[in-house]
N, C-alpha and C positions, 0 to 999 in steps of 0.2 A: 391293811397291809402297806408297808412302806418299803422302799428299796433297801433300807438298812437291814431289814429282816431277811433279805436274799443273801445269806451268808452260810457257808457250810457248817454243819453241826458236829463235825468229827464222827461221822457214822463209822461203825466198824466194818462196813462193806465198801465195795469198790466196783469198777467196771467189770471185773472178772467174776463178781458174785453171781450165783445162780439162783433160780427160783427156790430150789431145795435149801440153799444156804439161808435165804431170807425167812423161809417158813419153818425152819427147824425150831422145835419147842413150842410152836403156836398150836393151841387147841381152839378151833373155831366151831365147836359143837354149839348148835343153836343160832349160829350166824346165818343170815340170809343175804345173798349177793345177787346182783344183776350184772352180767358181763356181756355187753354188745360185742358181736364178733367173736364170741367165746368158743367157737368151734374150729378156728383155723389160726395159724401163726401164733402170735403172742397171746391172743385171746384164749386159744386152746391151752397153751402152757399155763396161763393164769387159772383157767377153770380146773385143770387137773390139780394144780397146787392147792387151790382153795378147797376143793372137795376132799382131797387127801387129808387135809387138816380138819375135816368134819363139817365144812360149810355146805349149805344147800345153795345151788347156783342155778338161776334162771338165765337162759341164753336166748335173747332175741336174735332171730336169724332171718336174713333175706332168702336163704335157700334152706328151708327147714328139713327137707329130706336129706340133703348133704350133711346138715348139722346133726341130725339124729344118727346118721351112719358114723360120723366122726366121734360122737359122744357115746356110742353104744356101750363101751366098756367103762364109762366114767360114772360111777354110782354117785347119786346126789345131784346130778345135772338134769335140767328140764328145758326143752326147746319151746320157744314162743315165736310163732311166725311174725316177722316185722321187717318192713323195708324202710330204712331211714329217710329215703327221699319221698315217701308217701306219708304226709303228715296225718291224714285221716287214719291211715293204717297204724301209725305210731300211737295215736290216741286210743285206738281200739286195743292195741297190744298192752298199753298201760292200764286200760280198764280191765283187761283179762288178768294181768298180773295182780291188780288190786282185788280181784275176786278170789285169788288163791292164797294171798298172804296178807298179813296185817302190819308188816313193817319191812323196811329195807335197811340193812346195816351198812351195805357197801354197794355203790353203783360205779362200775368201771366202764368208761366210754372208750373201748378199745378198737371198735370197728373203724375202718377208714379206707379211703382210696387215695391214689397218688399219681400225679402227672398224667391224667387221663386226656384223651382227645376231647375236643370241645363237645359239650353235651348240655342240653337244657332240660330242666325238669320243672314241674309245678307251673307257676306263672312266668316261666322264662328264666328261672334262677340258674346260675352257673352251678354245674353238677357237683364239683368238689366242695364248694361252700355249703351246698344243701346237704350232701351226704355226711360230711365231716362235722359240720356245725349246726345247721338248722334242725336236723333230725335229732341230734343229741340234746340240743337246747329244749326242744319241745318235749322230749321224753323226760328230761329232768324236771321241767315245770309240772308235767302231769303226775310224776311220781313223788313230788315234793312232800305231800302229806304223809306218805309212807316212810320217807326219809326222816321227817320230823318225829314220827312216832317211835323211831328207834332210840331217840334220846342220846345220840352219839354217833351218827352216821358219817361216813366219809364218801366223797365223790372224787374219782380219779379220772382225769381227762388226758388221753394220749395226744400230746402235741408232737413237736419235732424240732430239731435244729433248723429245719427248713423254714421255721417262722422268721429266721433272720433275713430272708429274701425280701420281705415287705410287711409293712404295717397294713391295717385295713384300708382298702382303696375306697374311701368314702365318695370320691368323685365318680367311681365306676366299679363298684364291687362285683358286678356280674359280667365284666369284660365285654361290654356292648360295643366298645370302640376298637376291639382287636384282642384276640385271645392269646394268652401265654400260659401253657399248661403248668410250668414250674412256678410262675408267680401266683397262679390260681391255687396251687398247692400250698405255697408259703402263706398266702392270706388265710386260708382255711386253718392252718396250724397256729397262726397268730390268734385267730378267733377261738381256738380251743383253749389257749392259755388265758385269754381275757375272760372267757366264760368262767373259768375256775376262780379268777380274781373276784368277779362280781357275785357269783353264787355264794362264795365264802362270806362276803360282806353281808349278803342278805340272810344267809342261813345260820350264821354262828350263834345267834341268840336262841335258835331252835336246836342247837347241838350238832349242826351240819357243818363240816369243814371240807373244803375242796382244794384239790391240788392238780397241777398240770405237770407234764414230764416229757423229757426226751428219752426214749428207750435205748438209744444207740443205733448203730448201723446193723441191720439184720436183713438177710434175704428171706422174705416170706412171700405169701400171696399178694402182698401190697404192690409188688413190682409187676403184677401180671399183665398190665397194659403197656409196659415198656418193652420195646424190641430187644431181643437177646443181644444183638450187635451193639446197641447203645450201652448195655450193661458191661459188655466186654471192653468197649472203648473207654468206659469210666474206670476200668481196672477192678471191677467188683468180682466178676466171674470169668471162667475160661469158656471155651467154645462148647463145653458140655454142660454149662450152667453150674459148675462147682465153684464155690466161693474161694477166691484167691487173695482177696484184700486182707492184710494183716490186722486191720483195726475193726473188723466186723465181729459181732457177737453171735453166739448160738441163740436159738429161740428161748432157751431157759435163762440165759444171761439177759436177753432182751426183756423178758417178763419180770426180772428181778426188781427194777425200780418201781414199777406199778404195784407190785406186791408189798414192797417196802412202804410205799405211800399209803397202802391200805391198812397196814398192821403195825408200823413202827411206833413204839411208845415215845421215841424222840420227837414225834410230830404232835403229841398230845398238846392241846391248847394252841396249836398253830394252824394256819391255813392261808389260802390265796397265794401259795408259793409255787415256784417252778423248780422242778427237781431233775437231776441227771446223775447217773452212776450211783444210785442209792444214797444221795445226799442232796442238800439244798444247793442249787446252782448260784453262781455269782452273776450280777448284772455286768454285761460287758459292752464296751463302746462300739459304735458302728464299724470301725476299722478292724475289729477283731474277727478272725476267721470263724465261721459258724461251727467248724469241727471242734472248737474249744469247749463245747457243751455248756456255754453260759446262756444267758437270756438277754435279749435286747430290752432296753428300758420301756419301749412302747408296749411290750407284751405283758408287762406287769404294772402298768400305770392305771390306778383306780379310775380316774376320770375317763380314760380311753375305754376301760372295761364297761363303765356305766353307759357310755354312748353306744357301744356295740349292743349292750343288753336292750336298750330302748329300740334300736334299729331292728333287733331280732324279734322283739315282741310285736312291733308293727308289721313285720314281714310275715310272721308265722301265725299271728292271732293266738299265740299260746296264752294260757291262763297264768297270770303272775303268781309266783309262789305264795301259797298260804297253807296254814295247817289244815 
């Protein structure tokens, strides 16, 4: 992938597009999908849309009881217990998935955390990098043979405009010299974008294409560790938690770009791209506001993605992708 490919494709959709709009006319009978976080927020909207189109959806969930309750009326969905910050548990969940299915047509990395207080997991990893990136990285490596078996799989990683806050902090990725919850979030979202770039480079000969995306601004459970007053001061919500910002999307609109990435024929033969508002986003310079929905050059740079991939392999001990 080169920066010249990061150009809009004149998609018929827009920021106002809903999940229902994107999925209209799609028959996903026989399609098997894995959607992390597929029981809340945008993940739940995605699971509902995919199953409504006929897909079978496996939902890895850190809170399986809550997931089963949320998905009780969603026929075609199945819950698989998994905590993204427990890599042994991720491997066990992947093995469980492999025992139940023989291929994966779609992997959506929709689970995530945002702007959390400082927290350490595993061997002292920064929590947001571990939950948003290392867990999904390990899961994708473990599931790679099932993705390759599909002969045309897509992987969709939920990034964010927040990636514009920082590149990968190679000098201190785990914030051992001082924690900043927003920079930690930004780094994790850059990692999500770079993950898609390199997975696509590795997987395209096996028919696996990967994409990252900014879903837009949406109030979901992602903000659960942000104080209400902070959200009020940002102009997002009122004192009752109701959305008041004019540029925020509904959950259905927020899920639309991920579903477009998963199903659009406009993306056939393409990959390693960063998407926003149901189209390919433009590369934008450092002085451009992050709200313009573009992508920073460092988040789609192949050499940068390869360095992060090697760092992630070394950190997680994940098995390099093979058939």
